[in-house]
C-alpha positions as CSV (number, residue, x, y, z in Angstrom):
1,X,208.3,-42.3,13.9
2,X,209.8,-45.4,12.5
3,X,213.4,-46.6,13.2
4,X,213.8,-46.8,9.3
5,X,212.6,-42.9,8.9
6,X,215.1,-41.7,11.6
7,X,217.8,-43.9,10.2
8,X,217.0,-42.4,6.8
9,X,217.0,-38.9,8.2
10,X,220.1,-39.4,10.2
11,X,221.7,-40.7,6.3
12,X,220.3,-37.5,4.4
13,X,221.6,-35.2,6.5
14,X,224.9,-36.7,7.2
15,X,225.7,-37.0,3.4
16,X,224.4,-33.7,2.7
17,X,226.5,-32.2,5.5
18,X,229.3,-33.9,3.8
19,X,228.3,-32.4,0.3
20,X,228.1,-28.7,2.0
21,X,231.1,-29.0,4.0
22,X,233.1,-30.1,1.0
23,X,231.9,-27.2,-1.1
24,X,232.8,-24.5,1.7
25,X,236.2,-26.5,2.3
26,X,237.0,-26.4,-1.6
27,X,236.0,-22.6,-1.7
28,X,238.5,-19.5,-0.3
29,X,237.1,-17.7,1.7
30,X,233.8,-19.5,2.9
31,X,233.5,-20.8,6.3
32,X,231.5,-23.6,8.2
33,X,230.3,-20.8,10.5
34,X,228.6,-19.4,7.5
35,X,226.6,-22.2,6.2
36,X,225.3,-22.5,9.9
37,X,224.5,-19.0,10.1
38,X,222.5,-19.7,6.9
39,X,220.9,-22.9,8.1
40,X,219.7,-21.2,11.0
41,X,218.7,-18.1,10.1
42,X,216.4,-20.4,7.1
43,X,215.4,-23.1,9.7
44,X,211.8,-23.2,8.7
45,X,212.3,-23.4,5.4
46,X,215.0,-26.3,5.9
47,X,212.6,-28.0,8.3
48,X,210.2,-28.4,5.6
49,X,212.5,-29.4,3.2
50,X,213.6,-32.1,5.7
51,X,210.0,-33.0,6.1
52,X,209.2,-33.6,2.4
53,X,212.4,-36.2,2.3
54,X,210.9,-37.9,5.1
55,X,207.8,-37.5,5.7
56,X,207.9,-39.6,8.8
57,X,209.8,-36.6,10.8
58,X,207.3,-34.0,9.8
59,X,205.4,-34.2,13.2
60,X,208.4,-34.5,15.5
61,X,210.1,-30.8,15.8
62,X,212.5,-32.4,18.6
63,X,213.8,-35.1,16.3
64,X,214.4,-32.3,13.6
65,X,216.7,-30.3,15.5
66,X,218.5,-33.7,16.6
67,X,219.0,-34.2,12.6
68,X,219.8,-30.7,12.0
69,X,222.7,-31.2,14.4
70,X,224.1,-34.0,12.6
71,X,224.0,-32.3,9.4
72,X,225.9,-29.3,10.8
73,X,228.5,-31.6,12.6
74,X,228.7,-33.3,9.5
75,X,229.7,-30.0,7.7
76,X,231.6,-29.5,9.9
77,X,234.0,-32.3,10.2
78,X,233.9,-32.5,6.0
79,X,235.1,-29.1,5.8
80,X,237.9,-29.3,8.1
81,X,239.1,-32.0,6.1
82,X,238.6,-30.6,2.4
83,X,240.0,-27.1,3.5
84,X,243.1,-28.0,3.8
85,X,243.4,-28.9,-0.1
86,X,242.7,-24.8,-1.2
87,X,245.1,-24.3,1.7
88,X,248.0,-25.5,0.4
89,X,247.4,-25.4,-3.2
90,X,246.2,-21.8,-3.8
91,X,248.4,-18.9,-2.9
92,X,251.5,-20.7,-3.5
93,X,254.3,-18.4,-2.2
94,X,257.6,-17.3,-3.7
95,X,261.3,-18.9,-2.5
96,X,261.6,-15.7,-0.6
97,X,258.9,-16.4,1.5
98,X,258.5,-19.8,1.7
99,X,260.0,-19.8,5.4
100,X,257.0,-17.6,6.9
101,X,254.2,-20.1,5.2
102,X,252.4,-23.1,6.7
103,X,254.1,-26.5,7.0
104,X,251.7,-27.6,3.7
105,X,253.2,-24.6,1.6
106,X,256.9,-25.7,2.3
107,X,255.8,-29.3,1.1
108,X,254.3,-28.1,-1.8
109,X,257.7,-25.9,-2.9
110,X,259.5,-29.1,-2.7
111,X,256.8,-30.8,-4.9
112,X,255.1,-32.7,-2.1
113,X,252.0,-31.0,-1.8
114,X,250.0,-34.4,-2.6
115,X,251.8,-35.7,0.9
116,X,250.8,-32.7,2.4
117,X,246.6,-33.3,1.9
118,X,247.5,-37.1,2.8
119,X,249.2,-36.0,5.8
120,X,246.2,-33.8,6.7
121,X,243.9,-36.6,6.0
122,X,245.7,-38.9,8.3
123,X,245.9,-36.9,10.9
124,X,241.6,-36.3,10.2
125,X,241.4,-39.9,10.8
126,X,243.4,-40.5,13.8
127,X,241.9,-37.6,15.3
128,X,238.7,-38.8,14.8
129,X,239.6,-41.9,16.6
130,X,241.0,-40.3,19.5
131,X,237.7,-38.1,20.0
132,X,236.0,-41.1,20.0
133,X,237.5,-43.0,22.2
134,X,237.6,-39.8,24.8
135,X,233.9,-38.5,24.4
136,X,232.4,-40.8,26.6
137,X,235.0,-40.0,29.6
138,X,235.2,-36.1,28.8
139,X,231.2,-36.3,29.4
140,X,231.3,-37.4,32.6
141,X,234.1,-35.3,33.3
142,X,232.9,-31.8,32.1
143,X,229.3,-32.9,32.9
144,X,227.5,-34.9,35.4
145,X,228.3,-35.9,37.9
146,X,231.9,-34.1,37.9
147,X,231.1,-30.6,36.4
148,X,234.3,-29.7,35.8
149,X,232.9,-27.2,33.1
150,X,231.1,-25.5,36.0
151,X,233.9,-25.3,38.0
152,X,236.3,-23.7,35.3
153,X,233.4,-21.1,34.5
154,X,234.9,-18.8,37.1
155,X,238.5,-18.7,35.8
156,X,237.4,-18.3,32.4
157,X,239.3,-14.4,32.1
158,X,242.2,-15.9,33.8
159,X,242.7,-18.2,31.3
160,X,242.0,-16.3,28.0
161,X,245.1,-13.9,29.5
162,X,247.0,-16.9,29.7
163,X,246.1,-18.0,25.9
164,X,246.5,-14.7,24.9
165,X,250.6,-14.3,26.8
166,X,251.2,-17.7,25.3
167,X,250.0,-16.1,21.9
168,X,252.3,-13.5,22.0
169,X,255.2,-15.5,23.5
170,X,255.3,-17.6,20.3
171,X,255.6,-15.0,18.2
172,X,259.0,-13.6,20.2
173,X,260.8,-16.5,18.6
174,X,263.3,-16.1,16.0
175,X,264.3,-12.9,14.1
176,X,262.4,-9.8,14.6
177,X,260.9,-10.6,17.5
178,X,260.1,-7.4,19.3
179,X,258.7,-6.0,15.4
180,X,256.5,-9.7,15.4
181,X,255.6,-8.9,19.2
182,X,254.1,-5.3,18.5
183,X,252.7,-6.3,15.5
184,X,250.8,-9.4,17.6
185,X,249.6,-7.1,20.8
186,X,248.2,-4.7,17.5
187,X,246.5,-7.2,16.5
188,X,244.8,-8.4,19.5
189,X,243.9,-5.0,20.1
190,X,242.0,-4.2,17.4
191,X,240.2,-8.1,17.3
192,X,239.4,-6.8,20.9
193,X,238.0,-3.4,19.9
194,X,235.9,-5.0,17.4
195,X,234.4,-7.5,19.4
196,X,233.4,-4.6,22.1
197,X,232.1,-2.3,19.1
198,X,229.7,-5.4,17.4
199,X,228.5,-7.0,21.1
200,X,228.5,-4.3,23.6
201,X,228.5,-1.2,21.0
202,X,224.9,0.8,19.7
203,X,223.6,-1.1,16.4
204,X,220.5,-0.9,14.4
205,X,219.8,-4.9,14.8
206,X,220.4,-7.6,17.1
207,X,224.2,-8.2,17.7
208,X,223.5,-12.1,16.6
209,X,222.3,-11.1,13.5
210,X,225.3,-8.9,12.9
211,X,227.9,-12.1,13.6
212,X,226.9,-13.4,9.5
213,X,228.3,-10.8,7.6
214,X,231.1,-9.9,10.6
215,X,232.3,-13.4,9.8
216,X,231.8,-13.5,6.2
217,X,233.9,-10.4,5.8
218,X,236.7,-11.6,8.4
219,X,237.1,-15.3,6.8
220,X,236.7,-14.0,3.1
221,X,238.1,-10.3,2.3
222,X,241.8,-11.2,3.4
223,X,241.7,-13.7,1.5
224,X,240.7,-11.8,-1.4
225,X,243.0,-9.0,-0.6
226,X,246.4,-11.1,0.0
227,X,245.2,-13.0,-3.3
228,X,244.9,-9.3,-5.0
229,X,248.0,-7.9,-3.8
230,X,250.9,-10.8,-3.6
231,X,252.9,-11.9,-6.5
232,X,252.0,-15.6,-7.2
233,X,254.4,-18.4,-7.1
234,X,255.1,-21.3,-9.6
235,X,254.2,-24.6,-8.2
236,X,257.2,-27.0,-8.9
237,X,256.3,-30.8,-10.6
238,X,254.5,-32.7,-7.7
239,X,255.5,-36.0,-6.9
240,X,252.7,-38.5,-5.8
241,X,254.6,-41.2,-3.0
242,X,253.0,-43.6,-0.7
243,X,253.1,-42.2,2.6
244,X,255.4,-44.3,5.6
245,X,253.2,-46.0,8.0
246,X,252.0,-44.8,11.1
247,X,254.2,-43.3,13.8
248,X,254.5,-42.8,17.0
249,X,255.3,-39.2,16.6
250,X,252.0,-39.3,14.3
251,X,250.3,-40.8,17.2
252,X,251.5,-38.0,19.7
253,X,250.2,-35.5,17.1
254,X,247.2,-36.6,16.6
255,X,246.7,-36.8,20.2
256,X,248.0,-33.1,20.5
257,X,245.3,-32.0,17.8
258,X,242.6,-34.1,19.4
259,X,243.2,-31.9,23.0
260,X,243.3,-28.8,20.9
261,X,239.9,-29.5,19.3
262,X,238.3,-30.4,22.6
263,X,240.0,-27.5,24.0
264,X,238.0,-25.3,21.4
265,X,234.9,-27.4,21.8
266,X,234.8,-26.9,25.7
267,X,237.0,-24.1,26.7
268,X,235.3,-20.7,26.3
269,X,236.9,-18.1,24.4
270,X,239.4,-20.3,22.6
271,X,239.7,-20.2,19.3
272,X,241.0,-23.2,16.6
273,X,244.1,-20.6,16.0
274,X,244.9,-20.4,19.4
275,X,245.0,-23.9,20.1
276,X,246.8,-25.0,17.0
277,X,249.5,-22.6,18.3
278,X,249.6,-23.8,22.0
279,X,249.7,-27.6,20.6
280,X,252.4,-26.7,18.3
281,X,254.6,-25.7,21.4
282,X,257.5,-28.0,21.8
283,X,257.2,-29.6,18.2
284,X,260.0,-30.2,15.8
285,X,260.1,-28.0,12.7
286,X,261.7,-29.9,9.7
């Protein structure tokens, strides 16, 4: 395979990943895991498609796997950025529920939805910059020669218990803390029961094959049900204003987000929502 062929395949896969991530990000209810499961389920057809675009890659399956990883990484990154647009502008809350909504919705209600999207894009750029700088040190720290990931593996159950306790503690603040805490415990119990039933219980199909429809339902159905039941709120006039210069608080927030994202990638059992909750501890709410 020539270097030109590899670069061509890399660029094609990256562009396709960006487009796929934009599609899933702008479509409420779709998740990047849906794309990953679909691509892996149709890997043979996907490999033939790439080989037709770049004939030099047809005889190198290892390179095909590498380019497939490039596609999935580009999809994940693009989805993370575009996903914030429907998260802000769709499902606008009413004034009565404004305090219980996401920060992006709170900005939307005061006419600064575009600012929320711009701040999310800024955070993505800063987080990417921090991640590129930390990639090589983390590689040597978590893998060879330090192998911190292998040393941490026996402590995974205790770590997950601490994470669950921290998430529960985050629900014990504010009014109706007891009710919120009971609901959080109930949701965690339901999630644990669902995981045991799917991965450990009797099934007619392979447990790995169950994850695709399970993820589709978990990510899609709640959004549809909430959209059908909720009373739509009115979106006020949106102002478009230039962002202020990057501040130290922006840098600290981006650094916390980068650490949280790296934790999701390397620590087993830690979800993005739990990492975001832990990263937001101690931050000010304006």
